[in-house]
C-alpha positions, 0 to 999 in steps of 0.5 A: 896828275901829280906835280912835284917841285923840289926847292933847294934852300937853306933853313934861313932862306925858307923861313924868310920866304914863308915870312917866319921871324928870324929867331937866331938872336933870341937863340944866341941869347938863350944859349949864352944865358944857359952857359952863364947859369951852368958855369955859376952852378958848377960848384953845386955839382961837386961831390963834396957839395952834393953829399953835404946837401944830401946829408942835411936833407937826410937828417931832416927827412928822417926826423919827419918820417919818425914823427909821421910814424909816431902819429900813425902809431898813436892814431892806430892805438886810439890815443890820438897823436903822440910826439917826442 
């Protein structure tokens, strides 16, 4: 024997009936905080700012890579580490 029961209610009514907490205020607070942070960080997404940040990181990364290669070459030649 099969019994099917269809209940029509809103998600809020279903949560209330099942005893689940109302998370709408928490959700509203999280959304407003995310919007505030996004608005504050919009300047970092401008192309000029992105390029400026990437160029600074690029120069430092190149120097670190050069040092790594010099150290590896020195170790491969049996001379220990070489720096420049």
